[in-house]
Each structure stands twice: as C-alpha cells, then as structure tokens.
N, C-alpha and C positions, 0 to 999 in steps of 0.2 A: 504494500500500500504506500502511496506517495502523498505527502502533504504538500499543499500549495501555499507558499508564503507570498503575501502581496508584494513585498519588496523585491523578491526574486523576479516577479513578473514586470514590475514597473521599470526597472532599468533597461531591459532589452527593448521595451516599448519606447522609452525615452531615447534610447540609442537609435532605434529605427526612425523615430520622428526627426531626430537631429540629422541623421544621414539624408533624410528627405528635405532638409533645409529649414526645419522648424527651430528658430532661434531660442524660443522659450525652453524647448527640450534640451538644447545644448547648455543653456543656463542651468537647467536642472542637473545635468551631468557635472558641471563645474561645482555646483553647490554640494553635491554628494562627495566629491573627491578633493575639494580645495584644501581642506584641513590636513589631509594626509600628504599632499604634494608640498604644501607650505611647511609643514612640520619636518618633513624629510630634508628639505633645503635649509631650513633654519638650523636644524641640528648639525648639518654639515658645515655651515658657515658661521653660525652664531651671530648673524647679522640680518636684521629684519628687512632692510631694503634689498639686499642681495637675494634673500629668500623670496620676496615679492616679485623681483625681476625674473628669477628662475621660474617661479610658478606661472607668471604671465607668459613666458616663452613656451613653457610646457603645454599650456592650454591652447595657445595659438597653434602649436604643432599638432595637438589633438584635433583641432578643428580641421586642419589640412589633411589629416589622416583618418578621418571618421569612416570612410568607405572600407578601410582595411580591418576594422574591428567588428567582431561578431557577438561577443558575450560579455557579461559583467566581469568574469574572471580575466578575460583578455584585456579589457579596459584597465583593470586594476594592475595587472602585470605590466602592461604597456606604460602606464603612468609612472610606476615605480622605476622601471628600466630607463625611461627617458629622463626622469628627474635626476636619478643618480648619475647618468652620463652627462647631463647638462652641468651638474655641480662639478664633476671632475674636469670637464672641458673648460669651464670658467676659471678654475684654479690654475689650470695649465696655461691659459692665456695671460692671466694677470696674477702674479703671486700676491698672496693675501697680506694685508697690513694687520698690525696688532689691534685687537678689539678690547675695549675696556671690560673688565670683569663685571662691572655694574650693569652693562648692557646685556649681559647673558641671562637668559631666562632659565627656568628650572627644567632639568631633564625629566622625562617621564620615568618614574621609578615604580616598578611592580610593588604591590602591597606587601609581599613577603619580605622585601628588603628595605622597606621604608625606615626601619630603625637603624640600618647601617648608613643611610644617607643623611642622618640627622646632623652631622658635623658640616657646617657651611664651608669651612676652610677646605676640608677634604673634597667636598662636592665641586667647589670652584677649581681646585687643583686638578681633579680628574678631567673636568671639561677642558681645561687648558692643555693638559697632556694629550687628550684625544685630538685637539686641534693641531698639535704638533706632529701627529702621525703622518706618514706618507699618504697621498691621496687615496689610493686603492684600499689601504688598511683602514683609513678613516671611513670610507664608504661601507666597507664590510662590517665594521664595528657599529656604525650607525644603523645599517639595515638589520643587524642581528639584535641589538639591544634597544633600539628605539622603535623599530617596526616589528620586532619580535618574529623575524623570519628565520627559518631553518637554513642551514648551509645549502641544502638542495634547492631551495627557492632563491637564495642569493645568487647561486651559480648561474641560473637562467637570467637574472637581471643584469649581472655584470659581464656575462658572456665568457666565463671561465669554468674549467672543470671543478667539480665539487671538492676534490682533494686540494686543489690550488686555493680555493676559498677558505677551506679549513686551515691551510698553512698560513694564509694572510691573517686570519683571525687569531691563530695561535701566536704568531710573531707579534701581532699588535698587543695582545693581552700580556705577553711576556715583557714587551717593552714598557707597557703601562705599569706593570708590577714593579719592574726594576726602577723606573723613574719615581714612582710613588714611594717605594721603600727608601730611596735616597732622600726624598723630601721629608718623610717622617723622621728619619734618623737625624736630619739637621735640626728639627724642631723638638727633639726629645732631650 
C-alpha cells in the first residue's frame, strides 16, 4: 500500500508548471529551496552577501535548466551540486578576505551535541578553522555536517569517488583536530 503525501505531489506539479513558463510556480520552487541553497553558501563563506550572490546565481541557473529536471529529488540534488560548485569556483576566482568573527552566524548543531557547542570560544575557533581548510575539504565538511549528507550522497554532488570523499573528510577532520588541540593547549 502506498500513501500519498500532498507535498510529494505539489513539487512535481510546480516543476511542471515552471517548465511551462509559469513564473509563480518557479517562485514556489525558489521558496521551497532558498533556505537550503543560502545556508549551504553561507556556511561555506560565512558571508551573507556572498551567500546571497551565490544563491541568486544558482536560481538563475535553475531557471535556465528547468527543462532538464524531472523530480523533486533531482531538483534537490541539482541545487546542492550547483551551489557547492559555485562556492568552490568563486573561491578559486577570488581568494577570500578575512571575515570578522562577529559577522559569523551560528552553525546548525544537532540536538545531541548541543552541550558540546556551549563554549562560544570553541565554536568560533572551529568555524575559523573550517574556513581555513582547502576548498574541497571545506565543501565536504560543510555538506557532511551542515547538510547532514552521507559520503555516498556527497560523492555525487562533488563528482568524486566515495572513497576520495571519505579521504577528504578524514584529512579535514584530522587537520581540525590537530589545529584545535594546538589552540586549546595554548589557552590551558
């Protein structure tokens, strides 16, 4: 027996209407996915204006590629992939400037680890260390811990084999641990 969920029906209908030229349907697609696209870009850059710029570019590209998308899952996968690649491309074109820690928002923290993120110094330091990671490692860490994706899902987004994604994730976490240990030893 199959249950019909209204939201599962609405998106393909909105997608079909958007493909037919209905601007309200396209606005509905943007509304459904703008938070995810913006959040992914924001956690990559920790810069609101850059995140807004990337999100705008991604949705412009979505409009141009509507005909190639068929399902909700395809739209979601496509948006994550394009957003991640846009972020990496933008960093490659222009190296980032330092961002004030006061401008950085809170990372999404799963409920089970909320007590570990209670130290604001530690939270800011981890954010800063993530920003210092190489582009691909930063993208993998962001997709894994902010978007809560498995390595098998991340590999499709970044276009790398799953073991390569796992290696990047392992190296990134190893680097973060080493840098964080040094920081904590200095302050103890």
